[in-house]
TIMI-2910 file (N, C-alpha, C, CB; in pm, 1 decimal, decimal comma, always signed):
<rs>
+----------+----------+----------+----------+----------+----------+----------+----------+----------+----------+----------+----------+------+
!      n_x !      n_y !      n_z !     ca_x !     ca_y !     ca_z !      c_x !      c_y !      c_z !     cb_x !     cb_y !     cb_z ! resn !
+----------+----------+----------+----------+----------+----------+----------+----------+----------+----------+----------+----------+------+
! +16144,4 !  +4076,7 !  +8584,7 ! +16099,5 !  +3950,6 !  +8526,6 ! +16183,8 !  +3918,3 !  +8403,4 ! +15948,7 !  +3957,3 !  +8489,7 !  Unk !
! +16204,9 !  +3791,0 !  +8384,9 ! +16276,4 !  +3741,9 !  +8267,7 ! +16179,4 !  +3655,2 !  +8187,5 ! +16405,7 !  +3661,2 !  +8308,3 !  Unk !
! +16218,4 !  +3622,8 !  +8066,4 ! +16136,8 !  +3536,7 !  +7981,9 ! +16211,0 !  +3404,9 !  +7959,8 ! +16104,1 !  +3606,1 !  +7845,9 !  Unk !
! +16143,6 !  +3294,3 !  +7984,5 ! +16198,6 !  +3161,8 !  +7955,6 ! +16208,7 !  +3150,4 !  +7803,3 ! +16108,8 !  +3045,6 !  +8017,5 !  Unk !
! +16331,4 !  +3133,2 !  +7751,7 ! +16352,0 !  +3130,7 !  +7606,0 ! +16297,7 !  +3003,3 !  +7541,5 ! +16500,2 !  +3144,4 !  +7574,2 !  Unk !
! +16262,5 !  +2905,0 !  +7620,8 ! +16207,4 !  +2780,6 !  +7565,6 ! +16056,6 !  +2793,0 !  +7543,5 ! +16237,7 !  +2661,8 !  +7659,5 !  Unk !
! +15983,9 !  +2834,9 !  +7645,9 ! +15837,3 !  +2834,8 !  +7637,4 ! +15775,5 !  +2973,9 !  +7635,3 ! +15780,5 !  +2758,3 !  +7752,5 !  Unk !
! +15856,1 !  +3078,0 !  +7663,9 ! +15804,5 !  +3213,8 !  +7660,5 ! +15737,3 !  +3260,2 !  +7789,0 ! +15708,9 !  +3225,8 !  +7549,9 !  Unk !
! +15737,4 !  +3176,6 !  +7891,1 ! +15672,9 !  +3211,6 !  +8017,7 ! +15755,3 !  +3316,0 !  +8093,4 ! +15653,4 !  +3085,8 !  +8104,7 !  Unk !
! +15688,5 !  +3405,2 !  +8165,4 ! +15758,2 !  +3501,5 !  +8250,7 ! +15809,5 !  +3429,9 !  +8374,7 ! +15664,8 !  +3619,9 !  +8290,0 !  Unk !
! +15934,1 !  +3462,1 !  +8413,4 ! +15999,2 !  +3394,9 !  +8525,9 ! +16064,8 !  +3500,1 !  +8614,4 ! +16104,3 !  +3290,5 !  +8476,4 !  Unk !
! +16052,0 !  +3484,9 !  +8745,0 ! +16121,2 !  +3574,3 !  +8837,7 ! +16271,1 !  +3546,7 !  +8832,9 ! +16067,0 !  +3557,1 !  +8982,1 !  Unk !
! +16350,0 !  +3652,2 !  +8837,4 ! +16494,5 !  +3635,8 !  +8826,4 ! +16559,1 !  +3577,9 !  +8951,1 ! +16557,2 !  +3766,8 !  +8795,4 !  Unk !
! +16482,1 !  +3559,4 !  +9058,4 ! +16538,7 !  +3496,7 !  +9177,5 ! +16519,8 !  +3344,5 !  +9177,1 ! +16475,3 !  +3556,4 !  +9302,4 !  Unk !
! +16472,5 !  +3289,2 !  +9065,5 ! +16456,7 !  +3144,4 !  +9054,3 ! +16592,5 !  +3075,3 !  +9058,4 ! +16382,1 !  +3108,0 !  +8924,7 !  Unk !
! +16594,7 !  +2955,5 !  +9111,0 ! +16717,8 !  +2876,5 !  +9113,0 ! +16737,8 !  +2802,7 !  +8981,5 ! +16715,7 !  +2777,0 !  +9228,9 !  Unk !
! +16634,3 !  +2799,5 !  +8898,7 ! +16642,4 !  +2727,9 !  +8770,5 ! +16695,3 !  +2825,9 !  +8665,9 ! +16501,6 !  +2668,8 !  +8727,5 !  Unk !
! +16826,7 !  +2825,8 !  +8651,0 ! +16892,2 !  +2919,1 !  +8558,9 ! +17022,0 !  +2858,1 !  +8510,1 ! +16918,5 !  +3056,2 !  +8626,9 !  Unk !
! +17075,7 !  +2917,6 !  +8406,0 ! +17204,9 !  +2874,6 !  +8354,0 ! +17274,8 !  +2994,5 !  +8292,4 ! +17188,7 !  +2760,0 !  +8249,8 !  Unk !
! +17405,6 !  +2985,9 !  +8282,5 ! +17483,5 !  +3090,7 !  +8216,5 ! +17535,4 !  +3036,2 !  +8084,7 ! +17601,2 !  +3139,8 !  +8306,7 !  Unk !
! +17528,8 !  +3119,6 !  +7982,8 ! +17579,4 !  +3081,6 !  +7851,4 ! +17640,0 !  +3205,2 !  +7788,0 ! +17466,7 !  +3020,8 !  +7761,2 !  Unk !
! +17767,8 !  +3196,0 !  +7754,9 ! +17842,0 !  +3306,8 !  +7692,7 ! +17824,8 !  +3437,8 !  +7768,5 ! +17797,1 !  +3325,4 !  +7548,6 !  Unk !
! +17833,6 !  +3430,1 !  +7902,0 ! +17829,4 !  +3548,8 !  +7985,6 ! +17692,3 !  +3605,0 !  +8015,0 ! +17908,1 !  +3651,8 !  +7923,7 !  Unk !
! +17587,8 !  +3540,0 !  +7968,3 ! +17451,7 !  +3586,5 !  +7993,1 ! +17375,9 !  +3481,4 !  +8074,3 ! +17378,1 !  +3616,3 !  +7859,3 !  Unk !
! +17291,9 !  +3526,6 !  +8166,4 ! +17212,2 !  +3435,2 !  +8247,9 ! +17075,0 !  +3416,3 !  +8184,4 ! +17198,3 !  +3488,3 !  +8392,9 !  Unk !
! +17033,1 !  +3291,2 !  +8175,5 ! +16901,4 !  +3254,8 !  +8122,5 ! +16822,1 !  +3190,4 !  +8234,7 ! +16913,2 !  +3158,4 !  +7999,0 !  Unk !
! +16695,2 !  +3227,0 !  +8245,2 ! +16607,6 !  +3181,5 !  +8352,7 ! +16497,3 !  +3093,8 !  +8295,3 ! +16547,2 !  +3301,5 !  +8429,2 !  Unk !
! +16455,8 !  +2992,8 !  +8373,5 ! +16359,3 !  +2895,2 !  +8322,9 ! +16247,0 !  +2871,5 !  +8423,1 ! +16429,2 !  +2763,3 !  +8290,6 !  Unk !
! +16131,6 !  +2833,3 !  +8371,0 ! +16014,9 !  +2807,0 !  +8455,0 ! +16020,5 !  +2667,5 !  +8515,7 ! +15886,7 !  +2823,4 !  +8374,1 !  Unk !
! +16098,1 !  +2577,8 !  +8454,4 ! +16104,0 !  +2438,9 !  +8502,5 ! +16237,7 !  +2376,4 !  +8465,3 ! +15987,4 !  +2354,9 !  +8443,9 !  Unk !
! +16270,0 !  +2266,2 !  +8530,3 ! +16392,0 !  +2193,8 !  +8495,7 ! +16383,1 !  +2137,1 !  +8354,3 ! +16417,9 !  +2080,9 !  +8596,5 !  Unk !
! +16262,1 !  +2105,3 !  +8310,0 ! +16244,2 !  +2055,2 !  +8173,8 ! +16293,2 !  +2158,8 !  +8071,0 ! +16095,2 !  +2020,3 !  +8148,5 !  Unk !
! +16251,8 !  +2284,0 !  +8088,1 ! +16295,4 !  +2389,2 !  +7995,2 ! +16446,8 !  +2410,0 !  +8003,9 ! +16221,6 !  +2521,8 !  +8025,3 !  Unk !
! +16502,3 !  +2405,2 !  +8123,3 ! +16646,9 !  +2421,2 !  +8139,7 ! +16722,1 !  +2309,1 !  +8068,4 ! +16684,2 !  +2423,6 !  +8288,9 !  Unk !
! +16674,3 !  +2186,0 !  +8081,7 ! +16740,8 !  +2073,3 !  +8015,2 ! +16733,4 !  +2086,8 !  +7863,3 ! +16677,4 !  +1940,2 !  +8059,2 !  Unk !
! +16620,7 !  +2135,4 !  +7811,8 ! +16608,5 !  +2158,6 !  +7667,7 ! +16711,7 !  +2260,6 !  +7621,2 ! +16466,5 !  +2206,6 !  +7632,2 !  Unk !
! +16725,6 !  +2369,5 !  +7695,2 ! +16822,9 !  +2473,1 !  +7662,1 ! +16964,5 !  +2416,7 !  +7667,3 ! +16809,4 !  +2592,7 !  +7758,0 !  Unk !
! +16996,3 !  +2343,1 !  +7773,7 ! +17131,4 !  +2289,4 !  +7792,5 ! +17170,9 !  +2190,9 !  +7683,3 ! +17141,9 !  +2221,9 !  +7927,5 !  Unk !
! +17073,6 !  +2123,5 !  +7622,6 ! +17102,5 !  +2029,8 !  +7513,1 ! +17151,3 !  +2101,2 !  +7388,5 ! +16979,0 !  +1948,0 !  +7479,6 !  Unk !
! +17097,5 !  +2222,6 !  +7363,1 ! +17132,1 !  +2293,4 !  +7240,1 ! +17113,3 !  +2444,7 !  +7259,6 ! +17045,4 !  +2242,2 !  +7121,4 !  Unk !
! +17200,8 !  +2508,6 !  +7339,2 ! +17181,7 !  +2651,2 !  +7368,6 ! +17189,6 !  +2740,8 !  +7244,9 ! +17284,8 !  +2696,2 !  +7468,7 !  Unk !
! +17267,2 !  +2701,4 !  +7146,8 ! +17280,0 !  +2783,0 !  +7026,3 ! +17145,5 !  +2801,5 !  +6955,2 ! +17380,9 !  +2719,6 !  +6931,0 !  Unk !
! +17062,8 !  +2699,4 !  +6959,6 ! +16929,7 !  +2704,4 !  +6896,3 ! +16844,2 !  +2816,2 !  +6955,7 ! +16857,3 !  +2569,2 !  +6912,4 !  Unk !
! +16860,3 !  +2842,5 !  +7086,8 ! +16774,4 !  +2937,8 !  +7156,5 ! +16837,7 !  +3074,8 !  +7178,6 ! +16734,8 !  +2881,1 !  +7287,8 !  Unk !
! +16961,5 !  +3094,0 !  +7133,7 ! +17028,8 !  +3221,1 !  +7157,1 ! +17063,8 !  +3295,2 !  +7029,6 ! +17152,8 !  +3198,4 !  +7236,2 !  Unk !
! +17014,1 !  +3255,0 !  +6918,4 ! +17044,1 !  +3323,0 !  +6791,7 ! +16975,0 !  +3455,4 !  +6782,3 ! +17004,6 !  +3237,4 !  +6674,3 !  Unk !
+----------+----------+----------+----------+----------+----------+----------+----------+----------+----------+----------+----------+------+
</rs>
């Protein structure tokens, strides 16, 4: 299980809602959370 860095929800790593940033994969519970991350990934990866 992974943790959605936007909302803190547990997410299965086989989800299609994911993105890569600086060589690391981030998983999301919804497209809304993914879009939030994609707007400002630095905010969520510090």
